[in-house]
N, C-alpha and C positions, 0 to 999 in steps of 0.2 A: 503492499500500498504506500503509497505518493502521497506526503502530504503538505507539500513544498507550498507555501502562502507566496501569491502574487507580490512583487515590488512595484511598486507604481510610480510612475513620474512621467514628469510632462517634457516637453523639447526645450531646449535652451532659448529656442524665436520663442515663446509663449509668453511674450511680456504685454499682451493686451487689454488686460484689467480681468481677467479671469474666463475667458470665452475661448477654451481651451478643451483639449481630451488628455485623457492620462491612459499610459500603455504598461504593459507588463510582459517586457519580452522574455524576461527568465523561464516564464511556461513554455516559449517555444519547443525545444529538447525533449523535456520530460511529456510534457501534455497534448503535445503536436497543435497548439494555438496560442494566441497572441491576445490576450483579453483587451479589449478598449473601452471607456469608460469616460462619460462626463463630468471635470473635475470640478463642477458645483454642486453635483447628485451623486457623492462617491459612495453612500448607499443603497443607489440605483442599481438599475439591472447593467451588466457589462456585455459589450458585443463581441463574441471569439471568433478570430480571423484565424485561419489556416495561415502559417510562417509565409507559405511561397506567395500566396493573396497579399499579403501585408508588405511581404517585399515588395512585389511589382507595384503596389499602391506608392511605395516612397519613392522608389525609382520614377515613378509619373510626376510626382508632382517635384522631383529636382529636375524635370526636363524644361527648356526653352518655355515652351510654353505656357506651364505654370509660373513660369517667373525665375525657377532652379533658385538652389541654394549659396 
């Protein structure tokens, strides 16, 4: 039984007054998921995303059409 807890964090780019999401990438290898939640509702639901899909999402955000980082 794996009881690893999510270690939530926000991006270092999240300085917009709390309008951001938190992710727990530490569960990708052991649970096969990257939980994502609203930082303003930490006790609310989390969206569980497969690691490959999360990686694709981050790659898209870094593309020139989204302004890149």
